[in-house]
N, CA, C and O of each residue as an XYZ file, in Angstrom:
292
protein
N       7.448      2.296    -31.970
C       6.535      1.138    -32.433
C       5.536      0.968    -31.391
O       5.587      1.497    -30.281
N       4.590      0.166    -31.838
C       3.463     -0.165    -30.929
C       3.885     -1.023    -29.652
O       3.471     -0.900    -28.499
N       4.824     -1.931    -30.164
C       5.343     -3.000    -29.218
C       5.996     -2.187    -28.022
O       5.652     -2.457    -26.871
N       6.922     -1.206    -28.271
C       7.701     -0.547    -27.231
C       6.523      0.370    -26.442
O       6.647      0.479    -25.222
N       5.522      0.952    -27.025
C       4.544      1.626    -26.309
C       3.839      0.684    -25.238
O       3.446      1.169    -24.177
N       3.694     -0.580    -25.506
C       2.902     -1.456    -24.765
C       3.823     -1.755    -23.420
O       3.392     -1.784    -22.268
N       5.219     -1.976    -23.847
C       6.159     -2.091    -22.791
C       6.303     -1.033    -21.692
O       6.416     -1.262    -20.488
N       6.280      0.241    -22.336
C       6.499      1.421    -21.400
C       5.053      1.634    -20.465
O       5.096      2.126    -19.337
N       3.881      1.221    -21.067
C       2.712      1.125    -20.275
C       2.824      0.276    -19.209
O       2.498      0.587    -18.063
N       3.346     -0.958    -19.592
C       3.364     -2.061    -18.621
C       4.480     -1.808    -17.406
O       4.427     -2.382    -16.318
N       5.299     -1.031    -17.719
C       6.378     -0.548    -16.646
C       5.701      0.542    -15.805
O       5.795      0.543    -14.578
N       5.053      1.422    -16.454
C       4.286      2.501    -15.730
C       3.212      1.968    -14.783
O       3.085      2.351    -13.620
N       2.316      0.887    -15.490
C       1.334      0.281    -14.487
C       1.848     -0.467    -13.558
O       1.191     -0.692    -12.541
N       3.063     -0.971    -13.721
C       3.694     -1.909    -12.664
C       4.214     -0.987    -11.563
O       4.101     -1.360    -10.395
N       4.736      0.107    -11.829
C       5.282      1.257    -10.932
C       4.079      1.661    -10.193
O       4.175      1.656     -8.966
N       2.983      2.003    -10.715
C       1.889      2.836    -10.068
C       1.266      1.552     -9.053
O       0.886      1.877     -7.928
N       1.185      0.302     -9.414
C       0.540     -0.559     -8.653
C       1.438     -0.992     -7.431
O       0.930     -1.453     -6.408
N       2.773     -0.826     -7.583
C       3.558     -1.007     -6.300
C       3.590      0.341     -5.453
O       3.624      0.333     -4.222
N       3.580      1.375     -6.140
C       3.773      2.776     -5.377
C       2.414      3.054     -4.514
O       2.512      3.762     -3.513
N       1.269      2.561     -4.849
C       0.183      2.894     -4.046
C      -0.039      2.085     -2.883
O      -0.600      1.004     -3.061
N       0.314      2.428     -1.687
C       0.348      1.699     -0.491
C      -1.049      1.162      0.194
O      -1.507      1.587      1.255
N      -1.596      0.200     -0.585
C      -2.699     -0.315     -0.202
C      -2.510     -1.819      0.202
O      -1.475     -2.387     -0.149
N      -3.361     -2.418      0.847
C      -3.226     -3.857      1.058
C      -3.238     -4.724     -0.125
O      -4.154     -4.520     -0.922
N      -2.411     -5.634     -0.386
C      -2.287     -6.389     -1.449
C      -1.335     -5.996     -2.592
O      -0.920     -6.776     -3.450
N      -1.011     -4.557     -2.486
C      -0.170     -4.037     -3.540
C       1.382     -4.034     -2.818
O       1.481     -3.909     -1.598
N       2.421     -4.165     -3.580
C       3.745     -4.074     -3.097
C       4.712     -4.819     -3.870
O       4.328     -5.310     -4.932
N       6.008     -4.990     -3.468
C       6.875     -5.749     -4.190
C       6.686     -7.000     -4.656
O       6.945     -7.355     -5.806
N       6.089     -7.915     -3.502
C       5.755     -9.368     -3.972
C       4.685     -9.407     -4.883
O       4.742    -10.168     -5.849
N       3.562     -8.562     -4.659
C       2.559     -8.568     -5.814
C       3.010     -8.159     -7.127
O       2.583     -8.668     -8.164
N       3.930     -7.180     -7.076
C       4.403     -6.619     -8.319
C       5.360     -7.529     -9.137
O       5.542     -7.469    -10.353
N       5.975     -8.433     -8.202
C       6.847     -9.462     -8.828
C       6.190    -10.518     -9.529
O       6.613    -11.124    -10.513
N       5.107    -10.677     -8.919
C       4.145    -11.774     -9.390
C       3.477    -11.393    -10.868
O       3.397    -12.137    -11.846
N       3.045    -10.094    -10.750
C       2.524     -9.500    -12.066
C       3.318     -9.545    -13.108
O       2.966     -9.997    -14.197
N       4.665     -8.991    -12.810
C       5.679     -8.874    -13.832
C       6.007    -10.377    -14.362
O       6.259    -10.553    -15.554
N       5.996    -11.327    -13.543
C       6.228    -12.640    -14.073
C       5.005    -13.115    -14.866
O       5.176    -13.751    -15.906
N       3.873    -12.849    -14.447
C       2.767    -13.204    -15.424
C       2.815    -12.439    -16.695
O       2.425    -12.897    -17.769
N       3.265    -11.363    -16.541
C       3.380    -10.432    -18.064
C       4.506    -10.819    -18.779
O       4.597    -10.400    -19.933
N       5.463    -11.600    -18.292
C       6.586    -12.054    -18.769
C       7.494    -10.790    -19.123
O       8.111    -10.679    -20.182
N       7.491     -9.950    -18.196
C       8.324     -8.770    -18.497
C       9.742     -9.013    -18.141
O      10.029     -9.721    -17.175
N      10.811     -8.342    -19.029
C      12.190     -8.610    -18.797
C      12.391     -8.238    -17.367
O      11.792     -7.304    -16.834
N      13.343     -9.080    -16.709
C      13.565     -9.035    -15.232
C      14.280     -7.451    -14.739
O      14.025     -6.927    -13.654
N      15.078     -6.936    -15.640
C      15.787     -5.719    -15.225
C      14.796     -4.574    -15.348
O      14.977     -3.630    -14.579
N      13.691     -4.506    -16.270
C      12.826     -3.597    -16.385
C      11.676     -3.659    -15.347
O      11.131     -2.641    -14.921
N      11.356     -4.852    -14.986
C      10.577     -5.209    -13.945
C      11.141     -4.709    -12.477
O      10.452     -4.157    -11.619
N      12.425     -4.996    -12.385
C      13.001     -4.755    -11.084
C      13.152     -3.073    -10.839
O      13.153     -2.559     -9.720
N      13.272     -2.380    -12.032
C      13.347     -1.022    -12.010
C      12.170     -0.563    -11.467
O      12.188      0.139    -10.455
N      10.956     -0.934    -12.121
C       9.617     -0.410    -11.797
C       9.262     -0.636    -10.391
O       8.782      0.261     -9.697
N       9.513     -1.927     -9.924
C       9.244     -2.335     -8.667
C      10.225     -1.516     -7.485
O       9.776     -1.145     -6.400
N      11.396     -1.353     -7.851
C      12.245     -0.426     -6.841
C      11.489      0.739     -6.896
O      10.808      0.944     -5.891
N      11.419      1.562     -7.790
C      10.917      2.840     -7.695
C       9.585      2.837     -7.117
O       9.290      3.825     -6.444
N       8.693      1.880     -7.257
C       7.267      1.819     -6.635
C       7.477      1.821     -5.185
O       6.787      2.533     -4.456
N       8.520      0.956     -4.677
C       8.628      0.583     -3.393
C       9.208      2.025     -2.724
O       8.762      2.403     -1.640
N      10.130      2.722     -3.376
C      10.559      3.768     -2.789
C       9.524      5.002     -2.441
O       9.459      5.651     -1.397
N       8.720      5.127     -3.661
C       7.566      5.920     -3.650
C       6.659      5.738     -2.625
O       6.205      6.670     -1.961
N       6.327      4.368     -2.442
C       5.200      3.827     -1.340
C       5.938      4.212     -0.012
O       5.279      4.810      0.838
N       7.277      3.915      0.240
C       7.790      4.170      1.431
C       7.737      5.718      1.747
O       7.500      6.007      2.920
N       7.918      6.696      0.893
C       7.915      7.994      1.005
C       6.475      8.442      1.395
O       6.312      9.280      2.282
N       5.519      7.925      0.782
C       4.121      8.088      1.087
C       3.770      7.699      2.529
O       3.073      8.382      3.280
N       4.258      6.681      2.785
C       3.965      6.037      4.223
C       4.619      6.825      5.245
O       4.041      7.035      6.311
N       6.034      7.382      4.960
C       6.579      8.156      5.785
C       5.856      9.545      6.022
O       5.724      9.926      7.185
N       5.405     10.281      5.029
C       4.731     11.376      5.009
C       3.525     11.164      5.952
O       3.308     11.935      6.887
N       2.726     10.063      5.670
C       1.593      9.725      6.493
C       1.797      9.524      7.773
O       1.064     10.062      8.603
N       2.780      8.752      8.115
C       3.149      8.456      9.525
C       3.582      9.779     10.408
O       3.407      9.849     11.624
N       4.157     10.783      9.629
C       4.553     11.874     10.347
C       3.525     13.021     10.495
O       3.761     14.096     11.046
N       2.372     12.659      9.940
C       1.195     13.567     10.055
C       1.331     14.695      8.776
O       0.543     15.640      8.811
N       2.100     14.637      7.888
C       2.211     15.580      7.032
C       0.813     15.638      6.074
O       0.268     16.695      5.754
N       0.406     14.470      5.733
C      -0.760     14.402      4.899
C      -1.841     14.813      5.605
O      -2.655     15.545      5.041
N      -2.059     14.379      7.080
C      -3.116     14.762      7.805
C      -3.147     16.494      8.144
O      -4.137     17.226      8.160
N      -2.078     16.759      8.334
C      -2.006     18.311      8.538
C      -2.536     19.096      7.261
O      -3.219     20.119      7.321
N      -2.142     18.497      6.159
C      -2.459     19.427      4.720
C      -3.958     19.352      4.735
O      -4.520     20.288      4.165
N      -4.681     18.474      5.244
C      -6.187     18.411      5.089
C      -6.846     19.632      5.936
O      -7.978     20.034      5.665
N      -6.051     20.207      7.000
C      -6.529     21.239      7.646
C      -6.665     22.448      7.000
O      -7.555     23.187      7.421
N      -5.898     22.873      5.950
C      -5.670     24.117      5.211
C      -6.652     23.994      4.175
O      -6.769     24.879      3.327
């Protein structure tokens, strides 16, 4: 149904917002957005948790120079 499609897009959008490691994005901001959108807590928590893990992995790669080395090739 259309309502379930909207919820899936909300969850994906929240995940992407949290997963992109930029200033102002992250778990706290994601929780605020989820609250404003009145998302169910369990679904919001899943999106935020996955986003934090991906953001952490991106920062790990960046801090280890993997992303910087990839630009040389």
